PQR file of N, CA, C, O and H, with PARSE charges and radii, in Angstrom:
ATOM      1  N   CYS A   1     -13.890  15.041   0.056 -0.4000 1.5000
ATOM      2  CA  CYS A   1     -13.687  16.501   0.103 -0.0000 2.0000
ATOM      3  C   CYS A   1     -14.563  17.270   0.276  0.5500 1.7000
ATOM      4  O   CYS A   1     -15.615  17.095  -0.338 -0.5500 1.4000
ATOM      5  N   THR A   2     -14.425  18.326   1.129 -0.4000 1.5000
ATOM      6  CA  THR A   2     -15.493  18.930   1.307 -0.0000 2.0000
ATOM      7  C   THR A   2     -15.200  20.236   0.966  0.5500 1.7000
ATOM      8  O   THR A   2     -14.228  20.867   1.381 -0.5500 1.4000
ATOM      9  H   THR A   2     -13.570  18.468   1.628  0.4000 1.0000
ATOM     10  N   VAL A   3     -16.301  20.755  -0.019 -0.4000 1.5000
ATOM     11  CA  VAL A   3     -16.399  22.675  -0.042 -0.0000 2.0000
ATOM     12  C   VAL A   3     -16.546  23.432   1.360  0.5500 1.7000
ATOM     13  O   VAL A   3     -17.054  22.759   2.257 -0.5500 1.4000
ATOM     14  H   VAL A   3     -17.091  20.242  -0.357  0.4000 1.0000
ATOM     15  N   ILE A   4     -16.173  24.734   1.666 -0.4000 1.5000
ATOM     16  CA  ILE A   4     -16.756  24.790   2.245 -0.0000 2.0000
ATOM     17  C   ILE A   4     -17.282  26.921   1.640  0.5500 1.7000
ATOM     18  O   ILE A   4     -16.471  27.821   1.421 -0.5500 1.4000
ATOM     19  H   ILE A   4     -15.761  25.282   0.937  0.4000 1.0000
ATOM     20  N   THR A   5     -18.739  27.005   1.566 -0.4000 1.5000
ATOM     21  CA  THR A   5     -18.552  28.034   1.037 -0.0000 2.0000
ATOM     22  C   THR A   5     -18.592  29.610   2.084  0.5500 1.7000
ATOM     23  O   THR A   5     -19.445  29.619   2.972 -0.5500 1.4000
ATOM     24  H   THR A   5     -19.398  26.274   1.744  0.4000 1.0000
ATOM     25  N   ARG A   6     -17.753  30.766   1.954 -0.4000 1.5000
ATOM     26  CA  ARG A   6     -18.087  31.343   3.069 -0.0000 2.0000
ATOM     27  C   ARG A   6     -18.755  33.021   2.048  0.5500 1.7000
ATOM     28  O   ARG A   6     -18.898  33.289   0.855 -0.5500 1.4000
ATOM     29  H   ARG A   6     -17.060  30.759   1.233  0.4000 1.0000
ATOM     30  N   ARG A   7     -18.926  33.570   3.014 -0.4000 1.5000
ATOM     31  CA  ARG A   7     -20.287  34.705   2.613 -0.0000 2.0000
ATOM     32  C   ARG A   7     -19.303  35.746   2.224  0.5500 1.7000
ATOM     33  O   ARG A   7     -19.525  36.215   1.108 -0.5500 1.4000
ATOM     34  H   ARG A   7     -18.810  33.353   3.983  0.4000 1.0000
ATOM     35  N   ASP A   8     -18.397  36.173   2.774 -0.4000 1.5000
ATOM     36  CA  ASP A   8     -17.202  37.238   2.931 -0.0000 2.0000
ATOM     37  C   ASP A   8     -15.941  37.343   2.422  0.5500 1.7000
ATOM     38  O   ASP A   8     -15.046  38.177   2.289 -0.5500 1.4000
ATOM     39  H   ASP A   8     -18.217  35.792   3.680  0.4000 1.0000
ATOM     40  N   SER A   9     -16.313  35.635   2.067 -0.4000 1.5000
ATOM     41  CA  SER A   9     -14.302  35.939   1.365 -0.0000 2.0000
ATOM     42  C   SER A   9     -14.482  34.062   0.436  0.5500 1.7000
ATOM     43  O   SER A   9     -15.473  33.337   0.521 -0.5500 1.4000
ATOM     44  H   SER A   9     -17.040  34.958   2.176  0.4000 1.0000
ATOM     45  N   GLU A  10     -13.382  33.803  -0.234 -0.4000 1.5000
ATOM     46  CA  GLU A  10     -12.983  32.946  -0.827 -0.0000 2.0000
ATOM     47  C   GLU A  10     -13.644  31.489  -0.493  0.5500 1.7000
ATOM     48  O   GLU A  10     -13.612  31.093   0.672 -0.5500 1.4000
ATOM     49  H   GLU A  10     -12.577  34.392  -0.304  0.4000 1.0000
ATOM     50  N   ASP A  11     -14.179  30.777  -1.402 -0.4000 1.5000
ATOM     51  CA  ASP A  11     -14.454  29.399  -0.759 -0.0000 2.0000
ATOM     52  C   ASP A  11     -12.789  28.445  -0.185  0.5500 1.7000
ATOM     53  O   ASP A  11     -11.577  28.542  -0.374 -0.5500 1.4000
ATOM     54  H   ASP A  11     -14.206  31.098  -2.349  0.4000 1.0000
ATOM     55  N   ALA A  12     -13.652  27.661   0.495 -0.4000 1.5000
ATOM     56  CA  ALA A  12     -12.547  26.967   0.829 -0.0000 2.0000
ATOM     57  C   ALA A  12     -12.833  25.082   0.552  0.5500 1.7000
ATOM     58  O   ALA A  12     -13.923  24.579   0.827 -0.5500 1.4000
ATOM     59  H   ALA A  12     -14.637  27.582   0.648  0.4000 1.0000
ATOM     60  N   VAL A  13     -11.289  23.993  -0.196 -0.4000 1.5000
ATOM     61  CA  VAL A  13     -11.664  22.839   0.067 -0.0000 2.0000
ATOM     62  C   VAL A  13     -11.362  22.678   1.077  0.5500 1.7000
ATOM     63  O   VAL A  13     -10.744  23.620   1.572 -0.5500 1.4000
ATOM     64  H   VAL A  13     -10.404  24.402  -0.419  0.4000 1.0000
ATOM     65  N   VAL A  14     -11.688  20.967   2.320 -0.4000 1.5000
ATOM     66  CA  VAL A  14     -10.963  20.506   3.155 -0.0000 2.0000
ATOM     67  C   VAL A  14     -10.842  18.808   2.991  0.5500 1.7000
ATOM     68  O   VAL A  14     -11.832  18.141   3.291 -0.5500 1.4000
ATOM     69  H   VAL A  14     -12.191  20.202   1.918  0.4000 1.0000
ATOM     70  N   MET A  15     -10.029  18.361   2.672 -0.4000 1.5000
ATOM     71  CA  MET A  15      -8.890  16.678   1.858 -0.0000 2.0000
ATOM     72  C   MET A  15      -8.485  16.603   3.022  0.5500 1.7000
ATOM     73  O   MET A  15      -8.461  17.264   4.060 -0.5500 1.4000
ATOM     74  H   MET A  15      -9.225  18.902   2.428  0.4000 1.0000
ATOM     75  N   SER A  16      -7.932  14.929   2.316 -0.4000 1.5000
ATOM     76  CA  SER A  16      -6.791  14.128   3.555 -0.0000 2.0000
ATOM     77  C   SER A  16      -5.930  15.037   3.397  0.5500 1.7000
ATOM     78  O   SER A  16      -6.048  16.205   3.025 -0.5500 1.4000
ATOM     79  H   SER A  16      -7.951  14.392   1.473  0.4000 1.0000
ATOM     80  N   LEU A  17      -4.891  14.320   3.759 -0.4000 1.5000
ATOM     81  CA  LEU A  17      -3.477  15.025   3.693 -0.0000 2.0000
ATOM     82  C   LEU A  17      -3.282  13.515   2.515  0.5500 1.7000
ATOM     83  O   LEU A  17      -2.171  13.739   2.033 -0.5500 1.4000
ATOM     84  H   LEU A  17      -4.795  13.371   4.061  0.4000 1.0000
ATOM     85  N   ASP A  18      -3.932  11.820   1.693 -0.4000 1.5000
ATOM     86  CA  ASP A  18      -3.871  11.112   1.251 -0.0000 2.0000
ATOM     87  C   ASP A  18      -3.724  11.701   0.190  0.5500 1.7000
ATOM     88  O   ASP A  18      -2.717  11.811  -0.509 -0.5500 1.4000
ATOM     89  H   ASP A  18      -4.834  11.638   2.084  0.4000 1.0000
ATOM     90  N   TYR A  19      -5.457  12.366  -0.037 -0.4000 1.5000
ATOM     91  CA  TYR A  19      -5.721  12.989  -1.306 -0.0000 2.0000
ATOM     92  C   TYR A  19      -4.783  14.379  -1.513  0.5500 1.7000
ATOM     93  O   TYR A  19      -3.825  13.709  -1.899 -0.5500 1.4000
ATOM     94  H   TYR A  19      -6.275  12.276   0.531  0.4000 1.0000
ATOM     95  N   TYR A  20      -4.459  15.245  -1.553 -0.4000 1.5000
ATOM     96  CA  TYR A  20      -3.705  16.089  -1.267 -0.0000 2.0000
ATOM     97  C   TYR A  20      -3.016  15.297  -1.883  0.5500 1.7000
ATOM     98  O   TYR A  20      -3.411  14.822  -2.947 -0.5500 1.4000
ATOM     99  H   TYR A  20      -5.237  15.790  -1.239  0.4000 1.0000
ATOM    100  N   ASN A  21      -1.688  14.946  -1.275 -0.4000 1.5000
ATOM    101  CA  ASN A  21      -0.776  14.267  -1.842 -0.0000 2.0000
ATOM    102  C   ASN A  21      -0.267  13.743  -3.142  0.5500 1.7000
ATOM    103  O   ASN A  21       0.747  13.609  -3.827 -0.5500 1.4000
ATOM    104  H   ASN A  21      -1.367  15.333  -0.411  0.4000 1.0000
ATOM    105  N   SER A  22      -2.144  13.425  -3.066 -0.4000 1.5000
ATOM    106  CA  SER A  22      -1.859  12.554  -4.750 -0.0000 2.0000
ATOM    107  C   SER A  22      -2.359  13.142  -5.774  0.5500 1.7000
ATOM    108  O   SER A  22      -2.283  12.804  -6.955 -0.5500 1.4000
ATOM    109  H   SER A  22      -2.968  13.534  -2.510  0.4000 1.0000
ATOM    110  N   LEU A  23      -3.091  14.403  -5.116 -0.4000 1.5000
ATOM    111  CA  LEU A  23      -3.378  15.141  -6.629 -0.0000 2.0000
ATOM    112  C   LEU A  23      -2.082  15.686  -7.232  0.5500 1.7000
ATOM    113  O   LEU A  23      -1.748  15.659  -8.416 -0.5500 1.4000
ATOM    114  H   LEU A  23      -3.153  14.678  -4.156  0.4000 1.0000
ATOM    115  N   MET A  24      -1.220  16.333  -5.870 -0.4000 1.5000
ATOM    116  CA  MET A  24      -0.182  17.253  -5.852 -0.0000 2.0000
ATOM    117  C   MET A  24       1.257  15.525  -6.799  0.5500 1.7000
ATOM    118  O   MET A  24       2.271  15.632  -7.490 -0.5500 1.4000
ATOM    119  H   MET A  24      -1.492  16.355  -4.908  0.4000 1.0000
ATOM    120  N   GLU A  25       0.940  15.004  -6.575 -0.4000 1.5000
ATOM    121  CA  GLU A  25       2.040  14.060  -7.378 -0.0000 2.0000
ATOM    122  C   GLU A  25       1.416  13.855  -8.854  0.5500 1.7000
ATOM    123  O   GLU A  25       2.277  14.177  -9.672 -0.5500 1.4000
ATOM    124  H   GLU A  25       0.116  14.917  -6.014  0.4000 1.0000
ATOM    125  N   THR A  26       0.920  13.679  -9.117 -0.4000 1.5000
ATOM    126  CA  THR A  26      -0.083  13.892 -10.446 -0.0000 2.0000
ATOM    127  C   THR A  26      -0.046  15.261 -11.286  0.5500 1.7000
ATOM    128  O   THR A  26      -0.256  15.338 -12.497 -0.5500 1.4000
ATOM    129  H   THR A  26       0.221  13.416  -8.452  0.4000 1.0000
ATOM    130  N   VAL A  27       0.283  16.413 -10.351 -0.4000 1.5000
ATOM    131  CA  VAL A  27       0.420  16.919 -11.654 -0.0000 2.0000
ATOM    132  C   VAL A  27       2.307  17.291 -11.884  0.5500 1.7000
ATOM    133  O   VAL A  27       3.049  17.896 -12.657 -0.5500 1.4000
ATOM    134  H   VAL A  27       0.453  16.350  -9.368  0.4000 1.0000
ATOM    135  N   TYR A  28       2.375  16.369 -10.498 -0.4000 1.5000
ATOM    136  CA  TYR A  28       4.165  16.904 -10.810 -0.0000 2.0000
ATOM    137  C   TYR A  28       4.044  16.198 -12.049  0.5500 1.7000
ATOM    138  O   TYR A  28       4.220  17.035 -12.934 -0.5500 1.4000
ATOM    139  H   TYR A  28       1.772  15.878  -9.870  0.4000 1.0000
ATOM    140  N   LEU A  29       3.891  15.387 -12.411 -0.4000 1.5000
ATOM    141  CA  LEU A  29       4.019  14.021 -13.284 -0.0000 2.0000
ATOM    142  C   LEU A  29       3.307  14.411 -14.417  0.5500 1.7000
ATOM    143  O   LEU A  29       4.070  14.661 -15.350 -0.5500 1.4000
ATOM    144  H   LEU A  29       3.748  14.706 -11.692  0.4000 1.0000
ATOM    145  N   LEU A  30       1.995  14.570 -14.711 -0.4000 1.5000
ATOM    146  CA  LEU A  30       2.337  15.671 -15.466 -0.0000 2.0000
ATOM    147  C   LEU A  30       2.164  17.015 -16.028  0.5500 1.7000
ATOM    148  O   LEU A  30       1.172  17.376 -16.662 -0.5500 1.4000
ATOM    149  H   LEU A  30       1.375  14.366 -13.954  0.4000 1.0000
ATOM    150  N   LYS A  31       3.291  17.802 -15.728 -0.4000 1.5000
ATOM    151  CA  LYS A  31       3.492  19.316 -15.836 -0.0000 2.0000
ATOM    152  C   LYS A  31       4.512  18.570 -17.015  0.5500 1.7000
ATOM    153  O   LYS A  31       4.066  18.944 -18.100 -0.5500 1.4000
ATOM    154  H   LYS A  31       4.096  17.508 -15.213  0.4000 1.0000
ATOM    155  N   SER A  32       5.629  17.719 -17.229 -0.4000 1.5000
ATOM    156  CA  SER A  32       6.017  18.226 -18.240 -0.0000 2.0000
ATOM    157  C   SER A  32       5.106  17.623 -19.388  0.5500 1.7000
ATOM    158  O   SER A  32       4.414  16.633 -19.150 -0.5500 1.4000
ATOM    159  H   SER A  32       5.990  17.415 -16.347  0.4000 1.0000
ATOM    160  N   PRO A  33       5.111  18.226 -20.638 -0.5600 1.5000
ATOM    161  CA  PRO A  33       4.708  18.163 -21.776  0.2800 2.0000
ATOM    162  C   PRO A  33       5.154  16.556 -22.195  0.5500 1.7000
ATOM    163  O   PRO A  33       4.358  15.674 -22.516 -0.5500 1.4000
ATOM    164  N   LYS A  34       6.740  16.411 -22.099 -0.4000 1.5000
ATOM    165  CA  LYS A  34       6.477  14.458 -22.435 -0.0000 2.0000
ATOM    166  C   LYS A  34       6.522  13.509 -21.408  0.5500 1.7000
ATOM    167  O   LYS A  34       6.091  12.358 -21.481 -0.5500 1.4000
ATOM    168  H   LYS A  34       7.387  17.127 -21.838  0.4000 1.0000
ATOM    169  N   ASN A  35       7.164  14.139 -20.265 -0.4000 1.5000
ATOM    170  CA  ASN A  35       5.951  12.777 -19.236 -0.0000 2.0000
ATOM    171  C   ASN A  35       5.110  12.764 -19.259  0.5500 1.7000
ATOM    172  O   ASN A  35       4.788  11.636 -18.885 -0.5500 1.4000
ATOM    173  H   ASN A  35       7.514  15.074 -20.205  0.4000 1.0000
ATOM    174  N   ALA A  36       4.198  13.365 -19.493 -0.4000 1.5000
ATOM    175  CA  ALA A  36       2.140  13.489 -19.533 -0.0000 2.0000
ATOM    176  C   ALA A  36       2.667  12.524 -21.186  0.5500 1.7000
ATOM    177  O   ALA A  36       2.943  11.326 -21.117 -0.5500 1.4000
ATOM    178  H   ALA A  36       4.460  14.281 -19.796  0.4000 1.0000
ATOM    179  N   ALA A  37       2.697  12.938 -21.913 -0.4000 1.5000
ATOM    180  CA  ALA A  37       2.159  11.873 -23.587 -0.0000 2.0000
ATOM    181  C   ALA A  37       2.679  10.947 -23.400  0.5500 1.7000
ATOM    182  O   ALA A  37       2.153   9.901 -23.780 -0.5500 1.4000
ATOM    183  H   ALA A  37       2.473  13.911 -21.969  0.4000 1.0000
ATOM    184  N   HIS A  38       4.084  10.924 -22.656 -0.4000 1.5000
ATOM    185  CA  HIS A  38       4.938   9.008 -22.184 -0.0000 2.0000
ATOM    186  C   HIS A  38       3.655   8.149 -21.632  0.5500 1.7000
ATOM    187  O   HIS A  38       3.367   7.033 -22.065 -0.5500 1.4000
ATOM    188  H   HIS A  38       4.511  11.774 -22.347  0.4000 1.0000
ATOM    189  N   LEU A  39       2.848   8.918 -20.496 -0.4000 1.5000
ATOM    190  CA  LEU A  39       2.218   8.280 -19.586 -0.0000 2.0000
ATOM    191  C   LEU A  39       1.188   8.086 -19.573  0.5500 1.7000
ATOM    192  O   LEU A  39       0.589   7.177 -18.997 -0.5500 1.4000
ATOM    193  H   LEU A  39       3.082   9.825 -20.144  0.4000 1.0000
ATOM    194  N   LEU A  40       0.702   9.113 -20.367 -0.4000 1.5000
ATOM    195  CA  LEU A  40      -1.075   8.407 -21.871 -0.0000 2.0000
ATOM    196  C   LEU A  40      -0.477   7.644 -22.510  0.5500 1.7000
ATOM    197  O   LEU A  40      -1.279   7.042 -23.225 -0.5500 1.4000
ATOM    198  H   LEU A  40       1.188   9.850 -20.835  0.4000 1.0000
ATOM    199  N   LYS A  41       0.520   7.311 -22.667 -0.4000 1.5000
ATOM    200  CA  LYS A  41       0.349   6.296 -24.270 -0.0000 2.0000
ATOM    201  C   LYS A  41       0.511   5.142 -23.665  0.5500 1.7000
ATOM    202  O   LYS A  41       0.050   4.126 -24.184 -0.5500 1.4000
ATOM    203  H   LYS A  41       1.171   7.800 -22.087  0.4000 1.0000
ATOM    204  N   SER A  42       1.169   5.097 -22.503 -0.4000 1.5000
ATOM    205  CA  SER A  42       1.576   3.862 -21.395 -0.0000 2.0000
ATOM    206  C   SER A  42       0.032   3.471 -20.748  0.5500 1.7000
ATOM    207  O   SER A  42      -0.256   2.350 -20.328 -0.5500 1.4000
ATOM    208  H   SER A  42       1.543   5.923 -22.082  0.4000 1.0000
ATOM    209  N   ILE A  43      -0.703   4.408 -20.760 -0.4000 1.5000
ATOM    210  CA  ILE A  43      -1.792   3.982 -20.156 -0.0000 2.0000
ATOM    211  C   ILE A  43      -2.992   3.344 -21.323  0.5500 1.7000
ATOM    212  O   ILE A  43      -3.972   2.616 -21.166 -0.5500 1.4000
ATOM    213  H   ILE A  43      -0.470   5.319 -21.102  0.4000 1.0000
ATOM    214  N   GLU A  44      -2.449   3.934 -22.412 -0.4000 1.5000
ATOM    215  CA  GLU A  44      -3.408   4.017 -23.608 -0.0000 2.0000
ATOM    216  C   GLU A  44      -3.360   1.992 -24.004  0.5500 1.7000
ATOM    217  O   GLU A  44      -4.164   1.107 -24.296 -0.5500 1.4000
ATOM    218  H   GLU A  44      -1.653   4.526 -22.540  0.4000 1.0000
ATOM    219  N   GLN A  45      -2.246   2.106 -23.823 -0.4000 1.5000
ATOM    220  CA  GLN A  45      -1.111   0.537 -24.427 -0.0000 2.0000
ATOM    221  C   GLN A  45      -1.490  -0.144 -23.913  0.5500 1.7000
ATOM    222  O   GLN A  45      -1.809  -1.155 -24.538 -0.5500 1.4000
ATOM    223  H   GLN A  45      -1.593   2.825 -23.587  0.4000 1.0000
ATOM    224  N   TYR A  46      -1.854  -0.109 -21.770 -0.4000 1.5000
ATOM    225  CA  TYR A  46      -2.568  -0.812 -20.707 -0.0000 2.0000
ATOM    226  C   TYR A  46      -4.202  -1.357 -21.217  0.5500 1.7000
ATOM    227  O   TYR A  46      -4.721  -2.456 -21.411 -0.5500 1.4000
ATOM    228  H   TYR A  46      -1.595   0.712 -21.263  0.4000 1.0000
ATOM    229  N   ARG A  47      -4.624  -0.006 -21.297 -0.4000 1.5000
ATOM    230  CA  ARG A  47      -6.788  -0.175 -21.975 -0.0000 2.0000
ATOM    231  C   ARG A  47      -6.646  -1.707 -23.366  0.5500 1.7000
ATOM    232  O   ARG A  47      -7.361  -2.707 -23.294 -0.5500 1.4000
ATOM    233  H   ARG A  47      -4.203   0.887 -21.140  0.4000 1.0000
ATOM    234  N   GLU A  48      -5.548  -1.478 -24.518 -0.4000 1.5000
ATOM    235  CA  GLU A  48      -5.343  -2.197 -25.701 -0.0000 2.0000
ATOM    236  C   GLU A  48      -5.102  -3.635 -25.060  0.5500 1.7000
ATOM    237  O   GLU A  48      -5.255  -4.649 -25.740 -0.5500 1.4000
ATOM    238  H   GLU A  48      -4.967  -0.666 -24.577  0.4000 1.0000
ATOM    239  N   GLY A  49      -4.802  -3.671 -24.010 -0.4000 1.5000
ATOM    240  CA  GLY A  49      -3.807  -5.329 -23.900 -0.0000 2.0000
ATOM    241  C   GLY A  49      -2.507  -5.469 -24.452  0.5500 1.7000
ATOM    242  O   GLY A  49      -2.095  -6.629 -24.460 -0.5500 1.4000
ATOM    243  H   GLY A  49      -4.678  -2.847 -23.457  0.4000 1.0000
ATOM    244  N   ASP A  50      -1.861  -4.728 -24.849 -0.4000 1.5000
ATOM    245  CA  ASP A  50      -0.649  -4.008 -25.200 -0.0000 2.0000
ATOM    246  C   ASP A  50       0.324  -4.557 -24.242  0.5500 1.7000
ATOM    247  O   ASP A  50       1.421  -4.321 -24.750 -0.5500 1.4000
ATOM    248  H   ASP A  50      -2.196  -3.786 -24.843  0.4000 1.0000
ATOM    249  N   THR A  51       0.497  -5.160 -23.135 -0.4000 1.5000
ATOM    250  CA  THR A  51       1.107  -5.332 -21.984 -0.0000 2.0000
ATOM    251  C   THR A  51       2.004  -6.322 -22.295  0.5500 1.7000
ATOM    252  O   THR A  51       1.774  -7.235 -23.088 -0.5500 1.4000
ATOM    253  H   THR A  51      -0.394  -5.352 -22.723  0.4000 1.0000
ATOM    254  N   GLN A  52       3.639  -6.056 -21.314 -0.4000 1.5000
ATOM    255  CA  GLN A  52       4.211  -7.595 -21.260 -0.0000 2.0000
ATOM    256  C   GLN A  52       4.172  -7.910 -19.250  0.5500 1.7000
ATOM    257  O   GLN A  52       3.436  -7.260 -18.508 -0.5500 1.4000
ATOM    258  H   GLN A  52       3.826  -5.314 -20.670  0.4000 1.0000
ATOM    259  N   GLU A  53       4.814  -8.651 -18.922 -0.4000 1.5000
ATOM    260  CA  GLU A  53       4.929  -9.123 -17.820 -0.0000 2.0000
ATOM    261  C   GLU A  53       5.950  -8.744 -17.535  0.5500 1.7000
ATOM    262  O   GLU A  53       6.560  -8.976 -18.579 -0.5500 1.4000
ATOM    263  H   GLU A  53       5.412  -9.179 -19.525  0.4000 1.0000
ATOM    264  N   LYS A  54       6.810  -8.211 -16.726 -0.4000 1.5000
ATOM    265  CA  LYS A  54       7.992  -8.448 -16.539 -0.0000 2.0000
ATOM    266  C   LYS A  54       8.502  -9.113 -14.134  0.5500 1.7000
ATOM    267  O   LYS A  54       8.176  -9.161 -12.948 -0.5500 1.4000
ATOM    268  H   LYS A  54       6.314  -8.023 -15.878  0.4000 1.0000
ATOM    269  N   PRO A  55       9.149  -9.300 -14.867 -0.5600 1.5000
ATOM    270  CA  PRO A  55       9.232  -9.544 -12.885  0.2800 2.0000
ATOM    271  C   PRO A  55       9.954  -9.043 -11.826  0.5500 1.7000
ATOM    272  O   PRO A  55       9.787  -7.824 -11.764 -0.5500 1.4000
ATOM    273  N   LEU A  56      10.323  -9.253 -11.391 -0.4000 1.5000
ATOM    274  CA  LEU A  56      11.143  -7.918 -10.681 -0.0000 2.0000
ATOM    275  C   LEU A  56      12.292  -8.626 -10.729  0.5500 1.7000
ATOM    276  O   LEU A  56      12.645  -9.738 -11.124 -0.5500 1.4000
ATOM    277  H   LEU A  56      10.459 -10.243 -11.440  0.4000 1.0000
ATOM    278  N   LEU A  57      12.989  -7.270  -9.999 -0.4000 1.5000
ATOM    279  CA  LEU A  57      14.404  -7.213  -9.553 -0.0000 2.0000
ATOM    280  C   LEU A  57      14.072  -7.757  -8.133  0.5500 1.7000
ATOM    281  O   LEU A  57      13.156  -7.479  -7.360 -0.5500 1.4000
ATOM    282  H   LEU A  57      12.702  -6.367  -9.678  0.4000 1.0000
ATOM    283  N   ASP A  58      15.291  -8.766  -8.030 -0.4000 1.5000
ATOM    284  CA  ASP A  58      15.446  -8.852  -5.814 -0.0000 2.0000
ATOM    285  C   ASP A  58      16.699  -7.721  -6.066  0.5500 1.7000
ATOM    286  O   ASP A  58      17.629  -7.659  -6.870 -0.5500 1.4000
ATOM    287  H   ASP A  58      16.035  -8.992  -8.658  0.4000 1.0000
ATOM    288  N   GLU A  59      16.281  -6.967  -5.087 -0.4000 1.5000
ATOM    289  CA  GLU A  59      17.770  -6.063  -4.752 -0.0000 2.0000
ATOM    290  C   GLU A  59      18.311  -6.901  -3.198  0.5500 1.7000
ATOM    291  O   GLU A  59      19.344  -6.545  -2.632 -0.5500 1.4000
ATOM    292  H   GLU A  59      15.525  -7.018  -4.434  0.4000 1.0000
TER
END
C-alpha cells in the first residue's frame, strides 16, 4: 500500500486489487458477530492443535 498525502484534500491510499479484495472479504466475514465468533474460535482451535484432518469430497 502507498499513502498519498495531499495538502488541500484528504489523504488517499493506493493498493493492489488483490489486497483490496482480501480486505473486503475479511470485512464481509467479520461483519456478522456470530460468524466472527465462529471464525475466531476456529483459529484458536487451530493454534492449539485441536484439529482433525478430513478427506476432500470428490465432485
